[in-house]
N, C-alpha and C positions, 0 to 999 in steps of 0.2 A: 647718399650726398644730399639730397634735397631735403630733408628733416634736419640733418647737419647744417646745410647752408640756413635753412629758413631759421634758426635759433641764432646763429651768427651774424644774420642779416638784421635779426631784430632786437640784438644785443647792441648794433651799430646804431640803429634809429634810435633806440631809446637813450644811448649814451650821446647823442647830438644835442639833444635839446629839452625842454620840459615839453614842449609840443610834440616831441619824439616817443618822451616815456608816455604822454597821454595816448598817442596814438596806438603805442604797443600793448597798454593795458586794455583800450577798446579791442583790438585784435585778439586778444587772450581771453577777455570774457565774453564775447561774441563768439568764439572760436572760428575767426574768421580763415579762411584759406589765402596764403600768399604763394607765390611764385612767379614764373617767369613762361611766357606765351608770347609767340610771335604775333605783331598788329603792323598796321599801315604805319610806315615812315613818320607821320606826321602826330602820331601816338606814343608818349613816352613810358606811360602807363594807364592801365583802366581797371573799372571796377565790374562787376556783374551783378545782376538782379539776384544770383543766388549767395550774395555777401562774399565775394572773393574779390580780392585786388592782384593785379600782375604788373610786372616790370614788362616792358617790350623788350622781347630778346634780340630783337633787330637793334637795338641801344646797347643792352647791356648782357653781360656774363652772370654767372654765378660769383665768379672772382671779382669783378669789377665791381658790383654792385656794392660789395663789400666796404668799398673804400670810396664811395661816391656821394659827396654832399647833395648831388642834384638826384639820385637813386632814392635816397632817403627821404628828402623833400616831395619827390612825387609818391612815394607811398605815403607820406602824412596828407598829401592831396587827395588822393584816392580813399583815405581813411573818412575824411571829411565829408566825400558824398557820401558815404555809406552812414555816417552820423546825419547828415542831411535827410537821409529817405530817398526813395527814388523821383517822387514828384518834384523835388527843389532840385537834386542833382542833375535831372534833365531838364535845364533852363539855363537860360544866360545868367539870370541873377544867382544860380546856385555855382556854374562856372565860376563866375567873378569873384565869389566867396571862396572858393577853393582856390583858385589861381594866386589871391592876393594872401591867403593863408600859407599856400607852399611859398610865395617868393619872399614874403617876410620872416618865414623859417632859413630860409636859402640864405637871405642877407645875414641872419642870425647866426647861423654856423660858420659860414665863409668870413664873415668879417667885411666882405666885398660888396662893392656896388654894383648894382645890374647892367646888363644893357639896357640902353634909352627904350625901349620899346616895354621893358618888363617893367622898368621904372614908373614908365605912364601909365601903364594898367594898376601898378600898386598904388599911383595917386588916386585914382578915381574914387568917386565917394560909392559906399555899397549901400545903394538905395535901390527904390523902385521906379525911378522916373525913367522912362522909355527911351529918351534922347541919351540917356547915360549907359543904359544896357545896350543900345544900338551901337555906340562908340565902343562899348568894352567888346562886343561880337567882331567887331570891325579890328580892333587891335588882336585880339585874340588869333583872328584868321591869318592877319597880315606877320604875325610870329611863329605860328604854327603850319601855316599853309592853309589852303582850300579845301584840301582831303581832311584837315582836322574835325570837320563837320558841324561846325558853331553855326552855320548858316539854316542847319535843320531844326536846330533847338528855339524854342518859344522862348520869347524874352522873359516872362514871370513862369512860375510853377504853372503846369497846363491848367489846373481848375481855376487859377487867378486869372490866366488868360484867356480863357471861355468866358469871365465874367467880364471881363475888359472889352472883348469884343461884344458881347450880346448888349452891355451898357451903350456903347458908342452908337448899336444901331437901335437904341430905343431912345436916342436923344434928339 
């Protein structure tokens, strides 16, 4: 069932959009494992340092994921993180980039407007301004809940966050 589901799911994602085709090409080129695993409720999908991506089985079944634009967009989001590399992926900047990519794809696939909170996340500039990234963190937490974990992530990729804090102390 798993390898059969995997192929059907990748077909659905690839058929959803150009971004879906690019994500599936990345998965195939990098031999990325995809599947379903249980995670906390605030998480729709997640990636791992071993370069795998999983849908949360608390929200999706093999069958439901084949028909769900949300599931397809979530996989595209997780592939975006894998493409970013873990330094960027584990930052609010990386999350904002992946959320915006996911939400643009979701709008494109469904042809529908998103809920106001998602539209607000989508409207933010993708930049390294701390106030913007703090606001993005606040919106993500408001949408996904406190257990989402955005409060644990640095605003910048960690090497840039460290430089920021060291430079501030030297002024």
